[in-house]
N, CA, C, O and the ligand as a Tripos MOL2 file, in Angstrom:
@<TRIPOS>MOLECULE
protein
  313   311    79     0     0
PROTEIN
NO_CHARGES

@<TRIPOS>ATOM
      1 N           8.2840   14.0260    7.1440 N.3       1 MET1
      2 CA          8.0320   15.0750    6.1530 C.3       1 MET1
      3 C           7.0430   16.0740    6.7280 C.2       1 MET1
      4 O           6.0540   15.7070    7.3620 O.2       1 MET1
      5 N           7.3300   17.3300    6.4950 N.am      2 PHE2
      6 CA          6.4560   18.3930    6.9840 C.3       2 PHE2
      7 C           5.2100   18.4900    6.1280 C.2       2 PHE2
      8 O           5.2840   18.5550    4.9010 O.2       2 PHE2
      9 N           4.0750   18.4980    6.7840 N.am      3 ILE3
     10 CA          2.8170   18.6170    6.0510 C.3       3 ILE3
     11 C           2.1680   19.9460    6.4330 C.2       3 ILE3
     12 O           1.9460   20.2270    7.6110 O.2       3 ILE3
     13 N           1.8690   20.7550    5.4200 N.am      4 SER4
     14 CA          1.2030   22.0260    5.6620 C.3       4 SER4
     15 C          -0.2860   21.7790    5.8420 C.2       4 SER4
     16 O          -0.8810   20.9140    5.2000 O.2       4 SER4
     17 N          -0.8580   22.5570    6.7240 N.am      5 LEU5
     18 CA         -2.2870   22.4320    6.9670 C.3       5 LEU5
     19 C          -3.0010   23.7240    6.5840 C.2       5 LEU5
     20 O          -2.4450   24.8170    6.6880 O.2       5 LEU5
     21 N          -4.2270   23.5720    6.1460 N.am      6 CYS6
     22 CA         -5.0500   24.7270    5.7830 C.3       6 CYS6
     23 C          -5.2320   25.6240    7.0000 C.2       6 CYS6
     24 O          -5.5540   25.1530    8.0910 O.2       6 CYS6
     25 N          -5.0210   26.9170    6.8000 N.am      7 ARG7
     26 CA         -5.1680   27.8610    7.8950 C.3       7 ARG7
     27 C          -6.6210   28.0330    8.3170 C.2       7 ARG7
     28 O          -6.9140   28.5030    9.4160 O.2       7 ARG7
     29 N          -7.5260   27.6430    7.4240 N.am      8 SER8
     30 CA         -8.9380   27.8460    7.7150 C.3       8 SER8
     31 C          -9.5750   26.6510    8.4040 C.2       8 SER8
     32 O         -10.4120   26.8210    9.2910 O.2       8 SER8
     33 N          -9.1830   25.4270    7.9990 N.am      9 CYS9
     34 CA         -9.9010   24.2760    8.5260 C.3       9 CYS9
     35 C          -8.9850   23.1760    9.0640 C.2       9 CYS9
     36 O          -9.4670   22.2260    9.6800 O.2       9 CYS9
     37 N          -7.6730   23.2890    8.8400 N.am     10 GLY10
     38 CA         -6.7610   22.3280    9.4400 C.3      10 GLY10
     39 C          -6.5710   21.0460    8.6760 C.2      10 GLY10
     40 O          -5.8410   20.1670    9.1340 O.2      10 GLY10
     41 N          -7.2040   20.9040    7.5210 N.am     11 THR11
     42 CA         -6.9750   19.7300    6.6890 C.3      11 THR11
     43 C          -5.6960   19.9670    5.8710 C.2      11 THR11
     44 O          -5.2600   21.1100    5.7360 O.2      11 THR11
     45 N          -5.0880   18.9010    5.3240 N.am     12 PRO12
     46 CA         -3.8530   19.0880    4.5520 C.3      12 PRO12
     47 C          -4.0230   20.1230    3.4480 C.2      12 PRO12
     48 O          -4.9990   20.0960    2.6980 O.2      12 PRO12
     49 N          -3.0650   21.0270    3.3640 N.am     13 ALA13
     50 CA         -3.1590   22.1140    2.3970 C.3      13 ALA13
     51 C          -2.7940   21.6380    1.0040 C.2      13 ALA13
     52 O          -2.0280   20.6880    0.8450 O.2      13 ALA13
     53 N          -3.3420   22.2970   -0.0010 N.am     14 ALA14
     54 CA         -3.0590   21.9660   -1.3960 C.3      14 ALA14
     55 C          -2.5750   23.1940   -2.1610 C.2      14 ALA14
     56 O          -2.0970   23.0760   -3.2890 O.2      14 ALA14
     57 N          -2.6960   24.3490   -1.5620 N.am     15 ALA15
     58 CA         -2.3360   25.5850   -2.2560 C.3      15 ALA15
     59 C          -1.7590   26.5660   -1.2500 C.2      15 ALA15
     60 O          -1.9240   26.4140   -0.0400 O.2      15 ALA15
     61 N          -1.0840   27.5680   -1.7770 N.am     16 VAL16
     62 CA         -0.5590   28.6150   -0.9200 C.3      16 VAL16
     63 C          -0.9660   29.9590   -1.5120 C.2      16 VAL16
     64 O          -0.8610   30.1830   -2.7180 O.2      16 VAL16
     65 N          -1.4300   30.8400   -0.6440 N.am     17 MET17
     66 CA         -1.8620   32.1590   -1.0860 C.3      17 MET17
     67 C          -0.8330   33.1930   -0.6240 C.2      17 MET17
     68 O          -0.4930   33.2710    0.5570 O.2      17 MET17
     69 N          -0.3540   33.9730   -1.5730 N.am     18 THR18
     70 CA          0.5660   35.0510   -1.2390 C.3      18 THR18
     71 C          -0.0630   36.3690   -1.6760 C.2      18 THR18
     72 O          -0.9810   36.3920   -2.4960 O.2      18 THR18
     73 N           0.4370   37.4460   -1.1250 N.am     19 PHE19
     74 CA         -0.1670   38.7390   -1.4670 C.3      19 PHE19
     75 C           0.8660   39.8480   -1.4080 C.2      19 PHE19
     76 O           1.8720   39.7550   -0.7060 O.2      19 PHE19
     77 N           0.5900   40.8970   -2.1630 N.am     20 ALA20
     78 CA          1.4400   42.0820   -2.1890 C.3      20 ALA20
     79 C           0.5700   43.2830   -1.8800 C.2      20 ALA20
     80 O          -0.2400   43.7120   -2.7010 O.2      20 ALA20
     81 N           0.7490   43.8120   -0.6940 N.am     21 TYR21
     82 CA         -0.0800   44.9380   -0.2800 C.3      21 TYR21
     83 C           0.1050   46.1430   -1.1890 C.2      21 TYR21
     84 O          -0.8490   46.8690   -1.4720 O.2      21 TYR21
     85 N           1.3410   46.3540   -1.6460 N.am     22 SER22
     86 CA          1.6150   47.5570   -2.4260 C.3      22 SER22
     87 C           0.8460   47.5720   -3.7430 C.2      22 SER22
     88 O           0.4690   48.6350   -4.2370 O.2      22 SER22
     89 N           0.6140   46.3770   -4.3110 N.am     23 ASP23
     90 CA         -0.0740   46.3010   -5.6040 C.3      23 ASP23
     91 C          -1.4960   45.7710   -5.4830 C.2      23 ASP23
     92 O          -2.1970   45.6470   -6.4870 O.2      23 ASP23
     93 N          -1.9290   45.4560   -4.2630 N.am     24 ALA24
     94 CA         -3.2520   44.8810   -4.0510 C.3      24 ALA24
     95 C          -3.4340   43.6310   -4.9070 C.2      24 ALA24
     96 O          -4.4610   43.4520   -5.5610 O.2      24 ALA24
     97 N          -2.4280   42.7790   -4.8900 N.am     25 ASP25
     98 CA         -2.4660   41.5410   -5.6610 C.3      25 ASP25
     99 C          -2.4860   40.3330   -4.7390 C.2      25 ASP25
    100 O          -1.8120   40.3000   -3.7090 O.2      25 ASP25
    101 N          -3.2760   39.3400   -5.1340 N.am     26 LEU26
    102 CA         -3.3210   38.0540   -4.4330 C.3      26 LEU26
    103 C          -2.9900   36.9650   -5.4350 C.2      26 LEU26
    104 O          -3.4110   37.0240   -6.5910 O.2      26 LEU26
    105 N          -2.2380   35.9750   -4.9940 N.am     27 TRP27
    106 CA         -1.9480   34.8550   -5.8910 C.3      27 TRP27
    107 C          -2.2320   33.5490   -5.1760 C.2      27 TRP27
    108 O          -1.9930   33.4000   -3.9780 O.2      27 TRP27
    109 N          -2.7510   32.6060   -5.9530 N.am     28 LEU28
    110 CA         -2.9040   31.2370   -5.4790 C.3      28 LEU28
    111 C          -1.9320   30.3690   -6.2620 C.2      28 LEU28
    112 O          -1.9500   30.3600   -7.4930 O.2      28 LEU28
    113 N          -1.0800   29.6370   -5.5440 N.am     29 ASP29
    114 CA         -0.1110   28.7690   -6.2010 C.3      29 ASP29
    115 C          -0.2300   27.3640   -5.6550 C.2      29 ASP29
    116 O          -0.7660   27.1360   -4.5710 O.2      29 ASP29
    117 N           0.2890   26.4180   -6.4430 N.am     30 ASP30
    118 CA          0.3850   25.0490   -5.9410 C.3      30 ASP30
    119 C           1.2920   25.0350   -4.7230 C.2      30 ASP30
    120 O           2.2310   25.8230   -4.6190 O.2      30 ASP30
    121 N           1.0010   24.1440   -3.8250 N.am     31 LEU31
    122 CA          1.8090   24.0420   -2.6220 C.3      31 LEU31
    123 C           3.2500   23.6550   -2.9610 C.2      31 LEU31
    124 O           4.1780   23.9420   -2.2050 O.2      31 LEU31
    125 N           3.4160   23.0010   -4.1100 N.am     32 SER32
    126 CA          4.7490   22.5620   -4.5240 C.3      32 SER32
    127 C           5.5460   23.6770   -5.1990 C.2      32 SER32
    128 O           6.7100   23.4810   -5.5480 O.2      32 SER32
    129 N           4.9360   24.8330   -5.3840 N.am     33 SER33
    130 CA          5.6380   25.9200   -6.0490 C.3      33 SER33
    131 C           6.6950   26.5050   -5.1160 C.2      33 SER33
    132 O           6.6080   26.3510   -3.8980 O.2      33 SER33
    133 N           7.6880   27.1710   -5.6870 N.am     34 PRO34
    134 CA          8.7530   27.7550   -4.8660 C.3      34 PRO34
    135 C           8.2440   28.8260   -3.9090 C.2      34 PRO34
    136 O           8.8420   29.0690   -2.8610 O.2      34 PRO34
    137 N           7.1450   29.4560   -4.2750 N.am     35 THR35
    138 CA          6.5750   30.4870   -3.4220 C.3      35 THR35
    139 C           5.9460   29.8220   -2.2150 C.2      35 THR35
    140 O           4.8970   29.1860   -2.3230 O.2      35 THR35
    141 N           6.5810   29.9670   -1.0740 N.am     36 HIS36
    142 CA          6.1140   29.1880    0.0560 C.3      36 HIS36
    143 C           6.0120   30.0000    1.3410 C.2      36 HIS36
    144 O           5.9650   29.4450    2.4380 O.2      36 HIS36
    145 N           5.9770   31.3040    1.1920 N.am     37 ASP37
    146 CA          5.9050   32.1330    2.3860 C.3      37 ASP37
    147 C           4.5430   32.7920    2.5160 C.2      37 ASP37
    148 O           4.4230   33.9340    2.9590 O.2      37 ASP37
    149 N           3.5250   32.0510    2.1220 N.am     38 GLY38
    150 CA          2.1850   32.6140    2.1860 C.3      38 GLY38
    151 C           1.2940   31.8410    3.1290 C.2      38 GLY38
    152 O           1.7680   31.1800    4.0530 O.2      38 GLY38
    153 N           0.0050   31.9280    2.8910 N.am     39 VAL39
    154 CA         -0.9900   31.2720    3.7220 C.3      39 VAL39
    155 C          -1.3990   29.9660    3.0620 C.2      39 VAL39
    156 O          -1.8900   29.9660    1.9330 O.2      39 VAL39
    157 N          -1.2000   28.8520    3.7600 N.am     40 GLU40
    158 CA         -1.5790   27.5690    3.1900 C.3      40 GLU40
    159 C          -3.0850   27.3700    3.2720 C.2      40 GLU40
    160 O          -3.7280   27.6980    4.2690 O.2      40 GLU40
    161 N          -3.6190   26.8250    2.1940 N.am     41 LEU41
    162 CA         -5.0530   26.5710    2.1290 C.3      41 LEU41
    163 C          -5.3020   25.2080    1.5010 C.2      41 LEU41
    164 O          -4.5340   24.7660    0.6460 O.2      41 LEU41
    165 N          -6.3660   24.5440    1.9180 N.am     42 CYS42
    166 CA         -6.7680   23.3150    1.2450 C.3      42 CYS42
    167 C          -7.4100   23.7090   -0.0870 C.2      42 CYS42
    168 O          -7.6980   24.8830   -0.3230 O.2      42 CYS42
    169 N          -7.6310   22.7190   -0.9510 N.am     43 SER43
    170 CA         -8.1700   23.0510   -2.2740 C.3      43 SER43
    171 C          -9.5600   23.6700   -2.1680 C.2      43 SER43
    172 O          -9.9250   24.5360   -2.9630 O.2      43 SER43
    173 N         -10.3280   23.2230   -1.1870 N.am     44 ARG44
    174 CA        -11.6830   23.7640   -1.0580 C.3      44 ARG44
    175 C         -11.6490   25.2440   -0.6900 C.2      44 ARG44
    176 O         -12.3580   26.0500   -1.2910 O.2      44 ARG44
    177 N         -10.8310   25.6000    0.2900 N.am     45 HIS45
    178 CA        -10.7700   26.9910    0.6890 C.3      45 HIS45
    179 C         -10.0580   27.8390   -0.3580 C.2      45 HIS45
    180 O         -10.3640   29.0210   -0.5080 O.2      45 HIS45
    181 N          -9.0960   27.2390   -1.0920 N.am     46 ALA46
    182 CA         -8.4560   27.9900   -2.1680 C.3      46 ALA46
    183 C          -9.4620   28.2770   -3.2750 C.2      46 ALA46
    184 O          -9.4740   29.3660   -3.8480 O.2      46 ALA46
    185 N         -10.3040   27.2920   -3.5710 N.am     47 ASP47
    186 CA        -11.2850   27.4710   -4.6460 C.3      47 ASP47
    187 C         -12.3380   28.5110   -4.2890 C.2      47 ASP47
    188 O         -12.8750   29.1860   -5.1670 O.2      47 ASP47
    189 N         -12.6280   28.6370   -3.0160 N.am     48 THR48
    190 CA        -13.6870   29.5590   -2.6240 C.3      48 THR48
    191 C         -13.1370   30.9110   -2.1960 C.2      48 THR48
    192 O         -13.8980   31.7970   -1.8070 O.2      48 THR48
    193 N         -11.8170   31.0750   -2.2660 N.am     49 ARG49
    194 CA        -11.1980   32.3290   -1.8700 C.3      49 ARG49
    195 C         -11.5610   33.4280   -2.8550 C.2      49 ARG49
    196 O         -11.4830   33.2170   -4.0650 O.2      49 ARG49
    197 N         -11.9490   34.5710   -2.3730 N.am     50 THR50
    198 CA        -12.2310   35.7040   -3.2470 C.3      50 THR50
    199 C         -11.3790   36.8790   -2.8030 C.2      50 THR50
    200 O         -11.0140   36.9970   -1.6330 O.2      50 THR50
    201 N         -11.0720   37.7340   -3.7450 N.am     51 ALA51
    202 CA        -10.2340   38.8790   -3.4510 C.3      51 ALA51
    203 C         -11.0550   39.9680   -2.7740 C.2      51 ALA51
    204 O         -12.2180   40.1710   -3.1210 O.2      51 ALA51
    205 N         -10.4680   40.6660   -1.8200 N.am     52 PRO52
    206 CA        -11.1590   41.8150   -1.2240 C.3      52 PRO52
    207 C         -11.4120   42.8820   -2.2850 C.2      52 PRO52
    208 O         -10.7780   42.8830   -3.3400 O.2      52 PRO52
    209 N         -12.3260   43.7710   -2.0010 N.am     53 VAL53
    210 CA        -12.6400   44.8510   -2.9420 C.3      53 VAL53
    211 C         -11.3720   45.6380   -3.2590 C.2      53 VAL53
    212 O         -10.6560   46.0800   -2.3600 O.2      53 VAL53
    213 N         -11.1130   45.8030   -4.5450 N.am     54 GLY54
    214 CA         -9.9460   46.5610   -4.9680 C.3      54 GLY54
    215 C          -8.7030   45.7210   -5.1720 C.2      54 GLY54
    216 O          -7.6780   46.2200   -5.6360 O.2      54 GLY54
    217 N          -8.7920   44.4240   -4.8220 N.am     55 TRP55
    218 CA         -7.6560   43.5280   -4.9920 C.3      55 TRP55
    219 C          -7.8830   42.6450   -6.2130 C.2      55 TRP55
    220 O          -9.0150   42.4340   -6.6470 O.2      55 TRP55
    221 N          -6.7860   42.1370   -6.7530 N.am     56 THR56
    222 CA         -6.8490   41.2390   -7.9010 C.3      56 THR56
    223 C          -6.3480   39.8740   -7.4730 C.2      56 THR56
    224 O          -5.2350   39.7360   -6.9670 O.2      56 THR56
    225 N          -7.1940   38.8550   -7.6850 N.am     57 LEU57
    226 CA         -6.8070   37.4880   -7.3440 C.3      57 LEU57
    227 C          -6.4120   36.7460   -8.6150 C.2      57 LEU57
    228 O          -7.2020   36.6700   -9.5560 O.2      57 LEU57
    229 N          -5.2170   36.2070   -8.6520 N.am     58 THR58
    230 CA         -4.7320   35.4470   -9.8010 C.3      58 THR58
    231 C          -4.4590   34.0160   -9.3730 C.2      58 THR58
    232 O          -3.6370   33.7620   -8.4930 O.2      58 THR58
    233 N          -5.1630   33.0830  -10.0100 N.am     59 ASP59
    234 CA         -4.9890   31.6690   -9.6910 C.3      59 ASP59
    235 C          -3.9170   31.0980  -10.6090 C.2      59 ASP59
    236 O          -4.1500   30.9140  -11.8040 O.2      59 ASP59
    237 N          -2.7520   30.8190  -10.0550 N.am     60 ARG60
    238 CA         -1.6460   30.2960  -10.8540 C.3      60 ARG60
    239 C          -1.4520   28.8000  -10.6730 C.2      60 ARG60
    240 O          -0.4530   28.2340  -11.1180 O.2      60 ARG60
    241 N          -2.4100   28.1690  -10.0220 N.am     61 ARG61
    242 CA         -2.2880   26.7260   -9.8310 C.3      61 ARG61
    243 C          -2.4350   26.0030  -11.1650 C.2      61 ARG61
    244 O          -3.1420   26.4650  -12.0610 O.2      61 ARG61
    245 N          -1.7550   24.8600  -11.2860 N.am     62 ARG62
    246 CA         -1.8940   24.0760  -12.5010 C.3      62 ARG62
    247 C          -3.2770   23.4560  -12.5340 C.2      62 ARG62
    248 O          -3.7710   22.9370  -11.5330 O.2      62 ARG62
    249 N          -3.8900   23.5200  -13.7010 N.am     63 VAL63
    250 CA         -5.2620   23.0430  -13.8300 C.3      63 VAL63
    251 C          -5.3630   21.5630  -13.5030 C.2      63 VAL63
    252 O          -6.3800   21.1080  -12.9790 O.2      63 VAL63
    253 N          -4.3140   20.8100  -13.8090 N.am     64 SER64
    254 CA         -4.3650   19.3670  -13.6000 C.3      64 SER64
    255 C          -4.4900   18.9960  -12.1300 C.2      64 SER64
    256 O          -4.9390   17.9030  -11.7850 O.2      64 SER64
    257 N          -4.0820   19.9330  -11.2620 N.am     65 ASP65
    258 CA         -4.1610   19.6530   -9.8380 C.3      65 ASP65
    259 C          -5.5120   20.0350   -9.2420 C.2      65 ASP65
    260 O          -5.7850   19.7800   -8.0690 O.2      65 ASP65
    261 N          -6.3310   20.6370  -10.0520 N.am     66 ARG66
    262 CA         -7.6110   21.1130   -9.5400 C.3      66 ARG66
    263 C          -8.7250   20.1420   -9.9200 C.2      66 ARG66
    264 O          -8.6010   19.3360  -10.8420 O.2      66 ARG66
    265 N          -9.7880   20.2530   -9.1900 N.am     67 HIS67
    266 CA        -10.9770   19.4710   -9.4760 C.3      67 HIS67
    267 C         -10.6690   17.9820   -9.5340 C.2      67 HIS67
    268 O         -11.1480   17.2680  -10.4150 O.2      67 HIS67
    269 N          -9.8730   17.5310   -8.5930 N.am     68 LEU68
    270 CA         -9.5940   16.1050   -8.5260 C.3      68 LEU68
    271 C         -10.8490   15.3480   -8.1110 C.2      68 LEU68
    272 O         -11.0370   14.1780   -8.4460 O.2      68 LEU68
    273 N         -11.6820   16.0400   -7.3860 N.am     69 PHE69
    274 CA        -12.9010   15.4160   -6.9310 C.3      69 PHE69
    275 C         -14.0760   16.1460   -7.5810 C.2      69 PHE69
    276 O         -14.6010   17.1250   -7.0520 O.2      69 PHE69
    277 N         -14.4580   15.6420   -8.7210 N.am     70 ILE70
    278 CA        -15.5380   16.2810   -9.4650 C.3      70 ILE70
    279 C         -16.8670   15.8080   -8.8810 C.2      70 ILE70
    280 O         -17.1270   14.6080   -8.8020 O.2      70 ILE70
    281 N         -17.6920   16.7490   -8.4790 N.am     71 PRO71
    282 CA        -18.9840   16.3480   -7.9150 C.3      71 PRO71
    283 C         -19.7970   15.5450   -8.9250 C.2      71 PRO71
    284 O         -19.8840   15.9030  -10.1000 O.2      71 PRO71
    285 N         -20.3680   14.4920   -8.4620 N.am     72 VAL72
    286 CA        -21.1900   13.6600   -9.3370 C.3      72 VAL72
    287 C         -22.5800   14.2930   -9.4200 C.2      72 VAL72
    288 O         -23.2450   14.5340   -8.4120 O.2      72 VAL72
    289 N         -22.9780   14.5470  -10.6390 N.am     73 GLU73
    290 CA        -24.2980   15.1260  -10.8260 C.3      73 GLU73
    291 C         -25.3620   14.0800  -10.4650 C.2      73 GLU73
    292 O         -25.2620   12.9230  -10.8730 O.2      73 GLU73
    293 N         -26.3530   14.4820   -9.7210 N.am     74 PRO74
    294 CA        -27.4090   13.5240   -9.3970 C.3      74 PRO74
    295 C         -28.1200   13.0710  -10.6780 C.2      74 PRO74
    296 O         -28.4160   13.8750  -11.5620 O.2      74 PRO74
    297 N         -28.3750   11.8080  -10.7480 N.am     75 ALA75
    298 CA        -29.0510   11.2750  -11.9340 C.3      75 ALA75
    299 C         -30.4440   11.8720  -12.0450 C.2      75 ALA75
    300 O         -31.1860   11.9600  -11.0670 O.2      75 ALA75
    301 N         -30.7700   12.2710  -13.2390 N.am     76 THR76
    302 CA        -32.0940   12.8430  -13.4690 C.3      76 THR76
    303 C         -33.0550   11.7340  -13.8860 C.2      76 THR76
    304 O         -32.8500   11.0420  -14.8830 O.2      76 THR76
    305 N         -34.0790   11.5970  -13.1090 N.am     77 VAL77
    306 CA        -35.0780   10.5730  -13.4300 C.3      77 VAL77
    307 C         -36.0990   11.1770  -14.3800 C.2      77 VAL77
    308 O         -36.7810   12.1470  -14.0490 O.2      77 VAL77
    309 N         -36.1920   10.5900  -15.5630 N.am     78 ALA78
    310 CA        -37.1080   11.1280  -16.5600 C.3      78 ALA78
    311 C         -38.5450   10.6780  -16.2760 C.2      78 ALA78
    312 O         -39.4620   11.0360  -17.0150 O.2      78 ALA78
    313 ZN         -9.5190   24.5200    4.3020 Zn       79 ZN79
@<TRIPOS>BOND
     1     1     2 1
     2     2     3 1
     3     3     4 2
     4     3     5 am
     5     5     6 1
     6     6     7 1
     7     7     8 2
     8     7     9 am
     9     9    10 1
    10    10    11 1
    11    11    12 2
    12    11    13 am
    13    13    14 1
    14    14    15 1
    15    15    16 2
    16    15    17 am
    17    17    18 1
    18    18    19 1
    19    19    20 2
    20    19    21 am
    21    21    22 1
    22    22    23 1
    23    23    24 2
    24    23    25 am
    25    25    26 1
    26    26    27 1
    27    27    28 2
    28    27    29 am
    29    29    30 1
    30    30    31 1
    31    31    32 2
    32    31    33 am
    33    33    34 1
    34    34    35 1
    35    35    36 2
    36    35    37 am
    37    37    38 1
    38    38    39 1
    39    39    40 2
    40    39    41 am
    41    41    42 1
    42    42    43 1
    43    43    44 2
    44    43    45 am
    45    45    46 1
    46    46    47 1
    47    47    48 2
    48    47    49 am
    49    49    50 1
    50    50    51 1
    51    51    52 2
    52    51    53 am
    53    53    54 1
    54    54    55 1
    55    55    56 2
    56    55    57 am
    57    57    58 1
    58    58    59 1
    59    59    60 2
    60    59    61 am
    61    61    62 1
    62    62    63 1
    63    63    64 2
    64    63    65 am
    65    65    66 1
    66    66    67 1
    67    67    68 2
    68    67    69 am
    69    69    70 1
    70    70    71 1
    71    71    72 2
    72    71    73 am
    73    73    74 1
    74    74    75 1
    75    75    76 2
    76    75    77 am
    77    77    78 1
    78    78    79 1
    79    79    80 2
    80    79    81 am
    81    81    82 1
    82    82    83 1
    83    83    84 2
    84    83    85 am
    85    85    86 1
    86    86    87 1
    87    87    88 2
    88    87    89 am
    89    89    90 1
    90    90    91 1
    91    91    92 2
    92    91    93 am
    93    93    94 1
    94    94    95 1
    95    95    96 2
    96    95    97 am
    97    97    98 1
    98    98    99 1
    99    99   100 2
   100    99   101 am
   101   101   102 1
   102   102   103 1
   103   103   104 2
   104   103   105 am
   105   105   106 1
   106   106   107 1
   107   107   108 2
   108   107   109 am
   109   109   110 1
   110   110   111 1
   111   111   112 2
   112   111   113 am
   113   113   114 1
   114   114   115 1
   115   115   116 2
   116   115   117 am
   117   117   118 1
   118   118   119 1
   119   119   120 2
   120   119   121 am
   121   121   122 1
   122   122   123 1
   123   123   124 2
   124   123   125 am
   125   125   126 1
   126   126   127 1
   127   127   128 2
   128   127   129 am
   129   129   130 1
   130   130   131 1
   131   131   132 2
   132   131   133 am
   133   133   134 1
   134   134   135 1
   135   135   136 2
   136   135   137 am
   137   137   138 1
   138   138   139 1
   139   139   140 2
   140   139   141 am
   141   141   142 1
   142   142   143 1
   143   143   144 2
   144   143   145 am
   145   145   146 1
   146   146   147 1
   147   147   148 2
   148   147   149 am
   149   149   150 1
   150   150   151 1
   151   151   152 2
   152   151   153 am
   153   153   154 1
   154   154   155 1
   155   155   156 2
   156   155   157 am
   157   157   158 1
   158   158   159 1
   159   159   160 2
   160   159   161 am
   161   161   162 1
   162   162   163 1
   163   163   164 2
   164   163   165 am
   165   165   166 1
   166   166   167 1
   167   167   168 2
   168   167   169 am
   169   169   170 1
   170   170   171 1
   171   171   172 2
   172   171   173 am
   173   173   174 1
   174   174   175 1
   175   175   176 2
   176   175   177 am
   177   177   178 1
   178   178   179 1
   179   179   180 2
   180   179   181 am
   181   181   182 1
   182   182   183 1
   183   183   184 2
   184   183   185 am
   185   185   186 1
   186   186   187 1
   187   187   188 2
   188   187   189 am
   189   189   190 1
   190   190   191 1
   191   191   192 2
   192   191   193 am
   193   193   194 1
   194   194   195 1
   195   195   196 2
   196   195   197 am
   197   197   198 1
   198   198   199 1
   199   199   200 2
   200   199   201 am
   201   201   202 1
   202   202   203 1
   203   203   204 2
   204   203   205 am
   205   205   206 1
   206   206   207 1
   207   207   208 2
   208   207   209 am
   209   209   210 1
   210   210   211 1
   211   211   212 2
   212   211   213 am
   213   213   214 1
   214   214   215 1
   215   215   216 2
   216   215   217 am
   217   217   218 1
   218   218   219 1
   219   219   220 2
   220   219   221 am
   221   221   222 1
   222   222   223 1
   223   223   224 2
   224   223   225 am
   225   225   226 1
   226   226   227 1
   227   227   228 2
   228   227   229 am
   229   229   230 1
   230   230   231 1
   231   231   232 2
   232   231   233 am
   233   233   234 1
   234   234   235 1
   235   235   236 2
   236   235   237 am
   237   237   238 1
   238   238   239 1
   239   239   240 2
   240   239   241 am
   241   241   242 1
   242   242   243 1
   243   243   244 2
   244   243   245 am
   245   245   246 1
   246   246   247 1
   247   247   248 2
   248   247   249 am
   249   249   250 1
   250   250   251 1
   251   251   252 2
   252   251   253 am
   253   253   254 1
   254   254   255 1
   255   255   256 2
   256   255   257 am
   257   257   258 1
   258   258   259 1
   259   259   260 2
   260   259   261 am
   261   261   262 1
   262   262   263 1
   263   263   264 2
   264   263   265 am
   265   265   266 1
   266   266   267 1
   267   267   268 2
   268   267   269 am
   269   269   270 1
   270   270   271 1
   271   271   272 2
   272   271   273 am
   273   273   274 1
   274   274   275 1
   275   275   276 2
   276   275   277 am
   277   277   278 1
   278   278   279 1
   279   279   280 2
   280   279   281 am
   281   281   282 1
   282   282   283 1
   283   283   284 2
   284   283   285 am
   285   285   286 1
   286   286   287 1
   287   287   288 2
   288   287   289 am
   289   289   290 1
   290   290   291 1
   291   291   292 2
   292   291   293 am
   293   293   294 1
   294   294   295 1
   295   295   296 2
   296   295   297 am
   297   297   298 1
   298   298   299 1
   299   299   300 2
   300   299   301 am
   301   301   302 1
   302   302   303 1
   303   303   304 2
   304   303   305 am
   305   305   306 1
   306   306   307 1
   307   307   308 2
   308   307   309 am
   309   309   310 1
   310   310   311 1
   311   311   312 2
@<TRIPOS>SUBSTRUCTURE
     1 MET1         2 RESIDUE 1 A MET
     2 PHE2         6 RESIDUE 1 A PHE
     3 ILE3        10 RESIDUE 1 A ILE
     4 SER4        14 RESIDUE 1 A SER
     5 LEU5        18 RESIDUE 1 A LEU
     6 CYS6        22 RESIDUE 1 A CYS
     7 ARG7        26 RESIDUE 1 A ARG
     8 SER8        30 RESIDUE 1 A SER
     9 CYS9        34 RESIDUE 1 A CYS
    10 GLY10       38 RESIDUE 1 A GLY
    11 THR11       42 RESIDUE 1 A THR
    12 PRO12       46 RESIDUE 1 A PRO
    13 ALA13       50 RESIDUE 1 A ALA
    14 ALA14       54 RESIDUE 1 A ALA
    15 ALA15       58 RESIDUE 1 A ALA
    16 VAL16       62 RESIDUE 1 A VAL
    17 MET17       66 RESIDUE 1 A MET
    18 THR18       70 RESIDUE 1 A THR
    19 PHE19       74 RESIDUE 1 A PHE
    20 ALA20       78 RESIDUE 1 A ALA
    21 TYR21       82 RESIDUE 1 A TYR
    22 SER22       86 RESIDUE 1 A SER
    23 ASP23       90 RESIDUE 1 A ASP
    24 ALA24       94 RESIDUE 1 A ALA
    25 ASP25       98 RESIDUE 1 A ASP
    26 LEU26      102 RESIDUE 1 A LEU
    27 TRP27      106 RESIDUE 1 A TRP
    28 LEU28      110 RESIDUE 1 A LEU
    29 ASP29      114 RESIDUE 1 A ASP
    30 ASP30      118 RESIDUE 1 A ASP
    31 LEU31      122 RESIDUE 1 A LEU
    32 SER32      126 RESIDUE 1 A SER
    33 SER33      130 RESIDUE 1 A SER
    34 PRO34      134 RESIDUE 1 A PRO
    35 THR35      138 RESIDUE 1 A THR
    36 HIS36      142 RESIDUE 1 A HIS
    37 ASP37      146 RESIDUE 1 A ASP
    38 GLY38      150 RESIDUE 1 A GLY
    39 VAL39      154 RESIDUE 1 A VAL
    40 GLU40      158 RESIDUE 1 A GLU
    41 LEU41      162 RESIDUE 1 A LEU
    42 CYS42      166 RESIDUE 1 A CYS
    43 SER43      170 RESIDUE 1 A SER
    44 ARG44      174 RESIDUE 1 A ARG
    45 HIS45      178 RESIDUE 1 A HIS
    46 ALA46      182 RESIDUE 1 A ALA
    47 ASP47      186 RESIDUE 1 A ASP
    48 THR48      190 RESIDUE 1 A THR
    49 ARG49      194 RESIDUE 1 A ARG
    50 THR50      198 RESIDUE 1 A THR
    51 ALA51      202 RESIDUE 1 A ALA
    52 PRO52      206 RESIDUE 1 A PRO
    53 VAL53      210 RESIDUE 1 A VAL
    54 GLY54      214 RESIDUE 1 A GLY
    55 TRP55      218 RESIDUE 1 A TRP
    56 THR56      222 RESIDUE 1 A THR
    57 LEU57      226 RESIDUE 1 A LEU
    58 THR58      230 RESIDUE 1 A THR
    59 ASP59      234 RESIDUE 1 A ASP
    60 ARG60      238 RESIDUE 1 A ARG
    61 ARG61      242 RESIDUE 1 A ARG
    62 ARG62      246 RESIDUE 1 A ARG
    63 VAL63      250 RESIDUE 1 A VAL
    64 SER64      254 RESIDUE 1 A SER
    65 ASP65      258 RESIDUE 1 A ASP
    66 ARG66      262 RESIDUE 1 A ARG
    67 HIS67      266 RESIDUE 1 A HIS
    68 LEU68      270 RESIDUE 1 A LEU
    69 PHE69      274 RESIDUE 1 A PHE
    70 ILE70      278 RESIDUE 1 A ILE
    71 PRO71      282 RESIDUE 1 A PRO
    72 VAL72      286 RESIDUE 1 A VAL
    73 GLU73      290 RESIDUE 1 A GLU
    74 PRO74      294 RESIDUE 1 A PRO
    75 ALA75      298 RESIDUE 1 A ALA
    76 THR76      302 RESIDUE 1 A THR
    77 VAL77      306 RESIDUE 1 A VAL
    78 ALA78      310 RESIDUE 1 A ALA
    79 ZN79       313 GROUP 0 **** ****
């Protein structure tokens, strides 16, 4: 099975970023989405991706696929 890797760090990708220059639009989709001709990114790099000035970034990933690894808040010692 073909495994996509993040273009930024080489870890297994979880999302794909596509863009339309004519409309200055960026989209983030699940890797399983039909849109597959974009830039593969891992969840970390997808989450930290920001749109260039003048561009609109739309995150279309399903929420259930995000934040699988919720950071554990350090216990507060009273
Ligand atoms: Zn990455």
